[in-house]
N, CA, C and O of each residue as an XYZ file, in Angstrom:
668
protein
N     -55.068      6.244     14.465
C     -54.923      4.852     14.098
C     -53.780      4.246     14.915
O     -52.678      4.794     14.925
N     -54.024      3.129     15.597
C     -52.967      2.513     16.409
C     -51.869      1.925     15.519
O     -52.125      1.389     14.441
N     -50.657      2.049     16.012
C     -49.495      1.524     15.290
C     -49.277      0.080     15.728
O     -49.218     -0.233     16.918
N     -49.160     -0.780     14.733
C     -48.943     -2.197     15.037
C     -47.472     -2.423     15.385
O     -46.572     -2.006     14.656
N     -47.257     -3.082     16.497
C     -45.902     -3.369     16.969
C     -45.342     -4.561     16.197
O     -46.031     -5.559     15.986
N     -44.089     -4.441     15.780
C     -43.428     -5.526     15.053
C     -42.735     -6.421     16.061
O     -41.982     -5.942     16.910
N     -42.981     -7.698     15.972
C     -42.376     -8.667     16.879
C     -41.233     -9.385     16.169
O     -41.345     -9.727     14.992
N     -40.136     -9.613     16.883
C     -38.994    -10.348     16.351
C     -38.763    -11.584     17.197
O     -38.814    -11.529     18.426
N     -38.510    -12.692     16.535
C     -38.093    -13.882     17.274
C     -36.633    -13.700     17.661
O     -35.857    -13.122     16.900
N     -36.257    -14.183     18.826
C     -34.862    -14.087     19.305
C     -34.385    -12.639     19.368
O     -33.274    -12.334     18.933
N     -35.207    -11.753     19.899
C     -34.887    -10.326     19.936
C     -33.573    -10.052     20.676
O     -32.781     -9.220     20.233
N     -33.337    -10.731     21.778
C     -32.102    -10.490     22.536
C     -30.870    -10.851     21.713
O     -29.870    -10.134     21.719
N     -30.958    -11.971     21.007
C     -29.826    -12.393     20.171
C     -29.617    -11.418     19.012
O     -28.481    -11.117     18.646
N     -30.708    -10.932     18.441
C     -30.601     -9.961     17.357
C     -29.973     -8.654     17.843
O     -29.150     -8.057     17.149
N     -30.367     -8.217     19.035
C     -29.777     -6.996     19.599
C     -28.272     -7.155     19.764
O     -27.500     -6.264     19.409
N     -27.866     -8.296     20.305
C     -26.436     -8.522     20.516
C     -25.687     -8.574     19.185
O     -24.573     -8.061     19.085
N     -26.276     -9.175     18.182
C     -25.661     -9.222     16.853
C     -25.477     -7.815     16.298
O     -24.423     -7.489     15.752
N     -26.499     -6.992     16.439
C     -26.414     -5.609     15.945
C     -25.388     -4.801     16.732
O     -24.668     -3.987     16.155
N     -25.317     -5.016     18.029
C     -24.322     -4.297     18.840
C     -22.897     -4.694     18.448
O     -21.999     -3.853     18.406
N     -22.704     -5.970     18.164
C     -21.373     -6.421     17.714
C     -21.021     -5.764     16.388
O     -19.874     -5.379     16.164
N     -22.005     -5.639     15.515
C     -21.763     -5.005     14.212
C     -21.397     -3.530     14.398
O     -20.532     -3.009     13.694
N     -22.049     -2.867     15.339
C     -21.738     -1.462     15.612
C     -20.307     -1.334     16.128
O     -19.592     -0.409     15.744
N     -19.887     -2.250     16.993
C     -18.535     -2.187     17.565
C     -17.456     -2.564     16.551
O     -16.270     -2.335     16.790
N     -17.864     -3.139     15.426
C     -16.918     -3.681     14.462
C     -16.105     -2.607     13.735
O     -14.948     -2.848     13.388
N     -16.683     -1.438     13.501
C     -15.940     -0.434     12.735
C     -16.035      0.939     13.395
O     -16.990      1.241     14.110
N     -15.031      1.751     13.138
C     -14.996      3.109     13.683
C     -16.193      3.922     13.202
O     -16.809      4.646     13.984
N     -16.524      3.805     11.921
C     -17.643      4.577     11.365
C     -18.967      4.182     12.005
O     -19.802      5.043     12.283
N     -19.167      2.895     12.239
C     -20.412      2.444     12.869
C     -20.497      2.968     14.306
O     -21.571      3.365     14.759
N     -19.377      2.970     15.018
C     -19.383      3.494     16.392
C     -19.652      4.994     16.388
O     -20.350      5.504     17.263
N     -19.099      5.701     15.404
C     -19.343      7.138     15.264
C     -20.832      7.385     15.020
O     -21.431      8.250     15.659
N     -21.422      6.636     14.108
C     -22.857      6.774     13.829
C     -23.688      6.471     15.071
O     -24.686      7.142     15.335
N     -23.282      5.478     15.818
C     -23.988      5.101     17.052
C     -23.970      6.266     18.048
O     -24.981      6.565     18.683
N     -22.824      6.911     18.175
C     -22.720      8.060     19.081
C     -23.571      9.223     18.596
O     -24.185      9.928     19.396
N     -23.607      9.422     17.276
C     -24.466     10.472     16.712
C     -25.923     10.235     17.102
O     -26.629     11.161     17.500
N     -26.359      8.987     16.980
C     -27.742      8.663     17.348
C     -27.991      8.916     18.830
O     -29.055      9.409     19.205
N     -27.025      8.585     19.668
C     -27.184      8.802     21.107
C     -27.341     10.289     21.411
O     -28.224     10.675     22.177
N     -26.497     11.119     20.820
C     -26.581     12.561     21.057
C     -27.881     13.112     20.481
O     -28.523     13.968     21.090
N     -28.265     12.623     19.316
C     -29.524     13.072     18.704
C     -30.715     12.767     19.614
O     -31.605     13.604     19.763
N     -30.742     11.592     20.217
C     -31.821     11.238     21.136
C     -31.793     12.140     22.374
O     -32.843     12.511     22.898
N     -30.594     12.488     22.837
C     -30.485     13.383     23.986
C     -30.975     14.783     23.626
O     -31.670     15.426     24.413
N     -30.616     15.244     22.451
C     -31.082     16.556     21.986
C     -32.600     16.556     21.845
O     -33.259     17.574     22.054
N     -33.140     15.393     21.486
C     -34.583     15.248     21.308
C     -35.332     15.238     22.645
O     -36.562     15.211     22.666
N     -34.588     15.259     23.762
C     -35.236     15.373     25.059
C     -35.153     14.148     25.955
O     -35.665     14.174     27.074
N     -34.528     13.090     25.497
C     -34.405     11.908     26.351
C     -33.223     12.078     27.302
O     -32.229     12.723     26.968
N     -33.345     11.501     28.469
C     -32.255     11.583     29.439
C     -31.148     10.619     29.028
O     -31.402      9.665     28.292
N     -29.927     10.855     29.492
C     -28.840      9.909     29.183
C     -29.168      8.488     29.640
O     -28.748      7.523     29.002
N     -29.911      8.350     30.731
C     -30.299      7.010     31.194
C     -31.253      6.346     30.204
O     -31.130      5.154     29.921
N     -32.208      7.123     29.677
C     -33.143      6.571     28.680
C     -32.396      6.190     27.396
O     -32.643      5.136     26.810
N     -31.490      7.058     26.976
C     -30.708      6.783     25.769
C     -29.857      5.530     25.967
O     -29.779      4.676     25.084
N     -29.225      5.431     27.127
C     -28.371      4.275     27.421
C     -29.187      2.993     27.406
O     -28.754      1.980     26.855
N     -30.360      3.035     28.007
C     -31.209      1.842     28.032
C     -31.680      1.476     26.627
O     -31.710      0.303     26.255
N     -32.045      2.490     25.860
C     -32.536      2.255     24.506
C     -31.454      1.674     23.594
O     -31.721      0.768     22.804
N     -30.237      2.198     23.706
C     -29.151      1.774     22.806
C     -28.275      0.670     23.371
O     -27.424      0.127     22.666
N     -28.479      0.332     24.644
C     -27.692     -0.747     25.234
C     -26.302     -0.328     25.647
O     -25.371     -1.132     25.614
N     -26.152      0.935     26.038
C     -24.853      1.443     26.477
C     -24.918      1.812     27.952
O     -25.990      1.812     28.558
N     -23.778      2.122     28.513
C     -23.723      2.585     29.898
C     -24.117      4.066     29.924
O     -23.724      4.821     29.035
N     -24.881      4.484     30.922
C     -25.240      5.902     31.018
C     -24.012      6.815     31.047
O     -24.040      7.916     30.496
N     -22.921      6.350     31.698
C     -21.700      7.158     31.762
C     -21.161      7.420     30.351
O     -20.672      8.514     30.069
N     -21.247      6.430     29.474
C     -20.785      6.618     28.090
C     -21.611      7.683     27.393
O     -21.070      8.547     26.703
N     -22.920      7.620     27.575
C     -23.797      8.612     26.936
C     -23.473     10.006     27.461
O     -23.390     10.953     26.679
N     -23.288     10.148     28.782
C     -22.887     11.437     29.350
C     -21.585     11.920     28.710
O     -21.461     13.092     28.354
N     -20.625     11.019     28.566
C     -19.333     11.400     27.968
C     -19.507     11.862     26.527
O     -18.896     12.850     26.121
N     -20.327     11.167     25.749
C     -20.541     11.546     24.347
C     -21.207     12.910     24.242
O     -20.860     13.715     23.377
N     -22.168     13.164     25.129
C     -22.837     14.467     25.121
C     -21.842     15.562     25.468
O     -21.835     16.620     24.840
N     -21.000     15.312     26.465
C     -19.986     16.297     26.867
C     -18.989     16.543     25.739
O     -18.635     17.691     25.466
N     -18.535     15.483     25.086
C     -17.602     15.633     23.964
C     -18.230     16.421     22.826
O     -17.584     17.275     22.218
N     -19.480     16.132     22.546
C     -20.177     16.845     21.478
C     -20.331     18.324     21.844
O     -20.182     19.197     20.989
N     -20.629     18.601     23.113
C     -20.810     19.989     23.567
C     -19.523     20.794     23.462
O     -19.554     21.977     23.123
N     -18.391     20.155     23.751
C     -17.122     20.885     23.744
C     -16.399     20.853     22.408
O     -15.762     21.834     22.025
N     -16.491     19.723     21.683
C     -15.686     19.566     20.470
C     -16.513     19.422     19.193
O     -15.953     19.349     18.100
N     -17.820     19.380     19.321
C     -18.664     19.212     18.141
C     -18.591     17.790     17.610
O     -18.308     16.848     18.350
N     -18.851     17.651     16.311
C     -18.862     16.318     15.690
C     -17.529     15.597     15.832
O     -17.489     14.376     15.984
N     -16.443     16.351     15.782
C     -15.114     15.731     15.878
C     -14.931     15.022     17.219
O     -14.196     14.037     17.304
N     -15.588     15.511     18.256
C     -15.478     14.892     19.565
C     -16.069     13.496     19.616
O     -15.708     12.701     20.484
N     -16.972     13.192     18.698
C     -17.607     11.866     18.672
C     -16.801     10.846     17.878
O     -17.067      9.646     17.949
N     -15.824     11.322     17.129
C     -14.977     10.392     16.368
C     -13.981      9.733     17.303
O     -13.570     10.316     18.307
N     -13.598      8.512     16.963
C     -12.633      7.784     17.802
C     -11.226      8.242     17.491
O     -10.860      8.478     16.340
N     -10.451      8.361     18.554
C      -9.037      8.612     18.363
C      -8.369      7.287     18.039
O      -8.878      6.220     18.384
N      -7.247      7.364     17.385
C      -6.502      6.147     17.083
C      -6.021      5.527     18.379
O      -5.479      6.209     19.249
N      -6.225      4.243     18.494
C      -5.769      3.521     19.680
C      -4.385      2.960     19.393
O      -4.221      2.168     18.464
N      -3.405      3.351     20.163
C      -2.051      2.908     19.848
C      -1.829      1.422     20.094
O      -1.006      0.802     19.421
N      -2.544      0.851     21.037
C      -2.345     -0.562     21.329
C      -1.034     -0.807     22.057
O      -0.311      0.121     22.418
N      -0.760     -2.058     22.254
C       0.465     -2.434     22.957
C       1.657     -2.187     22.029
O       1.574     -2.460     20.831
N       2.768     -1.672     22.574
C       3.950     -1.469     21.726
C       4.470     -2.812     21.201
O       4.378     -3.839     21.873
N       5.005     -2.775     20.007
C       5.537     -3.999     19.407
C       6.773     -4.451     20.172
O       7.560     -3.633     20.650
N       6.928     -5.770     20.281
C       8.060     -6.326     21.028
C       9.320     -6.360     20.168
O      10.436     -6.304     20.685
N       9.133     -6.453     18.850
C      10.272     -6.487     17.928
C      10.345     -5.161     17.175
O       9.322     -4.612     16.766
N      11.563     -4.654     16.997
C      11.742     -3.434     16.207
C      11.545     -3.774     14.728
O      11.523     -4.942     14.341
N      11.404     -2.741     13.923
C      11.230     -2.942     12.482
C      12.457     -3.646     11.891
O      12.325     -4.492     11.007
N      13.631     -3.297     12.374
C      14.873     -3.925     11.905
C      14.885     -5.423     12.249
O      15.286     -6.248     11.428
N      14.447     -5.761     13.455
C      14.389     -7.162     13.867
C      13.368     -7.943     13.037
O      13.601     -9.101     12.692
N      12.243     -7.313     12.719
C      11.220     -7.982     11.906
C      11.787     -8.281     10.517
O      11.556     -9.364      9.981
N      12.520     -7.345      9.933
C      13.109     -7.558      8.598
C      14.124     -8.703      8.645
O      14.167     -9.536      7.739
N      14.948     -8.744      9.712
C      15.914     -9.844      9.865
C      15.175    -11.162     10.019
O      15.566    -12.172      9.434
N      14.112    -11.151     10.804
C      13.322    -12.361     11.015
C      12.705    -12.836      9.701
O      12.647    -14.035      9.429
N      12.251    -11.892      8.902
C      11.680    -12.247      7.594
C      12.726    -12.945      6.723
O      12.418    -13.924      6.044
N      13.952    -12.442      6.744
C      15.036    -13.089      5.983
C      15.332    -14.483      6.539
O      15.613    -15.414      5.784
N      15.266    -14.618      7.868
C      15.508    -15.923      8.500
C      14.442    -16.937      8.099
O      14.745    -18.106      7.859
N      13.190    -16.481      8.029
C      12.087    -17.400      7.737
C      12.114    -17.923      6.302
O      11.521    -18.960      6.004
N      12.790    -17.219      5.434
C      12.917    -17.698      4.057
C      13.835    -18.916      4.008
O      13.708    -19.779      3.139
N      14.758    -18.962      4.961
C      15.686    -20.091      5.034
C      15.039    -21.251      5.784
O      14.007    -21.090      6.434
N      15.647    -22.391      5.684
C      15.173    -23.572      6.407
C      15.632    -23.501      7.858
O      16.719    -22.993      8.135
N      14.827    -23.998      8.779
C      15.264    -24.034     10.183
C      16.556    -24.825     10.377
O      17.317    -24.564     11.310
N      16.797    -25.790      9.492
C      18.027    -26.582      9.619
C      19.269    -25.725      9.390
O      20.349    -26.059      9.878
N      19.125    -24.609      8.645
C      20.248    -23.696      8.433
C      20.699    -23.041      9.741
O      21.826    -22.558      9.847
N      19.814    -23.032     10.728
C      20.124    -22.432     12.024
C      20.439    -23.493     13.078
O      20.587    -23.186     14.260
N      20.540    -24.743     12.631
C      20.893    -25.821     13.531
C      19.708    -26.477     14.232
O      19.899    -27.249     15.172
N      18.484    -26.179     13.787
C      17.308    -26.803     14.395
C      17.026    -28.133     13.707
O      17.309    -28.299     12.520
N      16.474    -29.069     14.451
C      16.184    -30.394     13.910
C      14.917    -30.393     13.059
O      14.792    -31.208     12.146
N      13.979    -29.497     13.341
C      12.710    -29.466     12.615
C      12.936    -28.978     11.183
O      13.740    -28.073     10.960
N      12.236    -29.568     10.213
C      12.451    -29.178      8.817
C      11.661    -27.940      8.387
O      12.007    -27.303      7.392
N      10.596    -27.593      9.134
C       9.793    -26.429      8.747
C       9.531    -25.555      9.969
O       9.580    -26.011     11.111
N       9.251    -24.279      9.690
C       8.951    -23.330     10.758
C       7.530    -23.536     11.258
O       6.616    -23.792     10.474
N       7.351    -23.422     12.567
C       6.019    -23.369     13.157
C       6.082    -22.358     14.299
O       7.147    -21.812     14.589
N       4.952    -22.109     14.941
C       4.899    -21.105     16.001
C       5.843    -21.394     17.148
O       6.485    -20.483     17.671
N       5.933    -22.660     17.544
C       6.795    -23.037     18.664
C       8.263    -22.808     18.321
O       9.016    -22.253     19.122
N       8.659    -23.235     17.141
C      10.057    -23.071     16.728
C      10.396    -21.589     16.540
O      11.479    -21.143     16.920
N       9.482    -20.842     15.961
C       9.737    -19.417     15.766
C       9.861    -18.708     17.110
O      10.705    -17.826     17.264
N       9.039    -19.079     18.077
C       9.124    -18.498     19.416
C      10.513    -18.737     20.010
O      11.120    -17.832     20.582
N      11.000    -19.957     19.867
C      12.339    -20.302     20.358
C      13.408    -19.499     19.612
O      14.342    -18.979     20.222
N      13.262    -19.405     18.294
C      14.242    -18.696     17.466
C      14.302    -17.213     17.839
O      15.390    -16.645     17.939
N      13.154    -16.588     18.043
C      13.110    -15.172     18.416
C      13.782    -14.964     19.770
O      14.519    -13.998     19.965
N      13.522    -15.872     20.694
C      14.140    -15.784     22.032
C      15.664    -15.895     21.922
O      16.393    -15.130     22.553
N      16.142    -16.851     21.119
C      17.581    -17.066     20.974
C      18.251    -15.929     20.209
O      19.357    -15.513     20.554
N      17.587    -15.429     19.179
C      18.198    -14.436     18.303
C      18.139    -13.021     18.877
O      19.129    -12.290     18.855
N      16.961    -12.644     19.392
C      16.764    -11.264     19.824
C      16.601    -11.107     21.340
O      16.580     -9.985     21.847
N      16.487    -12.213     22.057
C      16.275    -12.135     23.500
C      14.890    -11.626     23.864
O      14.685    -11.086     24.951
N      13.933    -11.801     22.944
C      12.562    -11.347     23.150
C      11.656    -12.565     23.251
O      11.712    -13.463     22.411
N      10.830    -12.589     24.274
C       9.926    -13.716     24.470
C       8.580    -13.435     23.796
O       7.870    -12.502     24.173
N       8.242    -14.246     22.804
C       6.950    -14.160     22.128
C       6.238    -15.488     22.304
O       6.857    -16.549     22.232
N       4.947    -15.423     22.533
C       4.156    -16.642     22.640
C       3.972    -17.301     21.293
O       4.199    -16.684     20.253
N       3.564    -18.544     21.313
C       3.365    -19.306     20.078
C       2.323    -18.620     19.198
O       2.518    -18.484     17.990
N       1.208    -18.186     19.811
C       0.148    -17.539     19.027
C       0.640    -16.233     18.413
O       0.283    -15.913     17.279
N       1.456    -15.472     19.145
C       2.033    -14.247     18.594
C       2.913    -14.572     17.387
O       2.908    -13.848     16.392
N       3.658    -15.652     17.486
C       4.537    -16.050     16.381
C       3.712    -16.468     15.168
O       4.107    -16.211     14.030
N       2.576    -17.106     15.402
C       1.709    -17.459     14.281
C       1.196    -16.195     13.599
O       1.033    -16.162     12.380
N       0.944    -15.155     14.394
C       0.523    -13.876     13.806
C       1.652    -13.244     13.011
O       1.410    -12.599     11.991
N       2.893    -13.425     13.473
C       4.044    -12.892     12.745
C       4.086    -13.503     11.346
O       4.303    -12.793     10.364
N       3.880    -14.811     11.253
C       3.826    -15.459      9.930
C       2.779    -14.768      9.060
O       3.039    -14.416      7.910
N       1.603    -14.584      9.627
C       0.490    -13.978      8.876
C       0.834    -12.540      8.472
O       0.613    -12.153      7.324
N       1.373    -11.746      9.406
C       1.712    -10.356      9.117
C       2.762    -10.232      8.025
O       2.778     -9.255      7.276
N       3.633    -11.222      7.938
C       4.676    -11.208      6.907
C       4.191    -11.825      5.595
O       4.954    -11.956      4.638
N       2.921    -12.198      5.566
C       2.358    -12.772      4.333
C       2.793    -14.197      4.086
O       2.790    -14.654      2.944
N       3.166    -14.901      5.125
C       3.621    -16.286      4.984
C       2.565    -17.230      5.534
O       1.769    -16.867      6.401
N       2.575    -18.436      5.017
C       1.652    -19.459      5.506
C       2.437    -20.495      6.277
O       3.583    -20.810      5.956
N       1.793    -21.014      7.299
C       2.403    -22.128      8.022
C       2.245    -23.383      7.189
O       1.145    -23.699      6.737
N       3.324    -24.089      6.988
C       3.261    -25.348      6.256
C       3.133    -26.480      7.257
O       3.745    -26.452      8.325
N       2.365    -27.435      6.918
C       2.201    -28.607      7.777
C       2.793    -29.809      7.046
O       2.548    -29.993      5.854
N       3.560    -30.615      7.745
C       4.088    -31.804      7.068
C       2.942    -32.743      6.718
O       2.008    -32.921      7.500
N       3.024    -33.325      5.562
C       1.996    -34.255      5.119
C       2.251    -35.601      5.790
O       3.362    -36.130      5.750
N       1.234    -36.129      6.391
C       1.408    -37.408      7.078
C       0.895    -38.540      6.207
O      -0.093    -38.397      5.487
N       1.572    -39.642      6.284
C       1.187    -40.842      5.545
C       1.033    -41.972      6.542
O       1.780    -42.052      7.517
N       0.075    -42.838      6.305
C      -0.087    -43.969      7.225
C       1.184    -44.811      7.259
O       1.767    -45.114      6.218
N       1.600    -45.181      8.444
C       2.819    -45.953      8.601
C       2.619    -47.344      7.992
O       1.638    -48.030      8.278
N       3.558    -47.733      7.162
C       3.513    -49.065      6.553
C       2.492    -49.204      5.432
O       2.158    -50.324      5.044
N       1.993    -48.099      4.909
C       0.984    -48.176      3.852
C       1.634    -48.577      2.531
O       2.763    -48.188      2.229
N       0.912    -49.346      1.770
C       1.379    -49.787      0.463
C       0.874    -48.801     -0.593
O      -0.335    -48.669     -0.778
N       1.782    -48.106     -1.289
C       1.352    -47.115     -2.286
C       0.489    -47.715     -3.398
O      -0.397    -47.039     -3.921
N       0.735    -48.975     -3.764
C      -0.064    -49.615     -4.826
C      -1.498    -49.848     -4.356
O      -2.450    -49.657     -5.112
N      -1.636    -50.261     -3.103
C      -2.974    -50.474     -2.538
C      -3.708    -49.135     -2.402
O      -4.916    -49.054     -2.624
N      -2.965    -48.093     -2.035
C      -3.593    -46.773     -1.893
C      -4.073    -46.257     -3.245
O      -5.119    -45.614     -3.328
N      -3.315    -46.533     -4.303
C      -3.690    -46.060     -5.628
C      -5.026    -46.648     -6.073
O      -5.755    -46.013     -6.835
N      -5.352    -47.845     -5.612
C      -6.626    -48.482     -5.967
C      -7.808    -47.652     -5.443
O      -8.845    -47.561     -6.100
N      -7.645    -47.051     -4.265
C      -8.726    -46.318     -3.616
C      -8.739    -44.831     -3.948
O      -9.677    -44.113     -3.601
N      -7.694    -44.382     -4.620
C      -7.576    -42.950     -4.915
C      -8.642    -42.532     -5.913
O      -8.920    -43.248     -6.875
N      -9.234    -41.373     -5.681
C     -10.265    -40.861     -6.586
C      -9.612    -40.338     -7.845
O      -8.471    -39.877     -7.829
N     -10.339    -40.413     -8.918
C      -9.820    -39.893    -10.197
C     -10.051    -38.406    -10.292
O      -9.686    -37.786    -11.291
């Protein structure tokens, strides 16, 4: 009996979505490598496996080699150290204490902390250059939220505004 082929609309987009999901977690990547080795054990060449799974043939060769030498553990990801932190743990704790205070306590004209001001403060205090986006991440990592000043229309009449305010 012939097997009916299942058709998907937007197959290329679906493949890319699934590949992104696989790359999202260590466990999913581990499972993906298991499938690649299983297909190779089943008799497919690394090139066929790579084409089927959307990987580079060199990656499939590497996974097979790791599995051959180290077993299942070879397919697990090692911890990626990433870029070293620019601030020491001691500096981060000092910065956290600084952020609790108002910027005006340090002689800044701005009333609230933002990424630009924090970047300047870190440079002045520790001699370390951090970008604005990195400083915004520092706020997030410390469990703090960026506050935005509330803007009011210039010259607005509060009584007139109250008429339009929703209940």
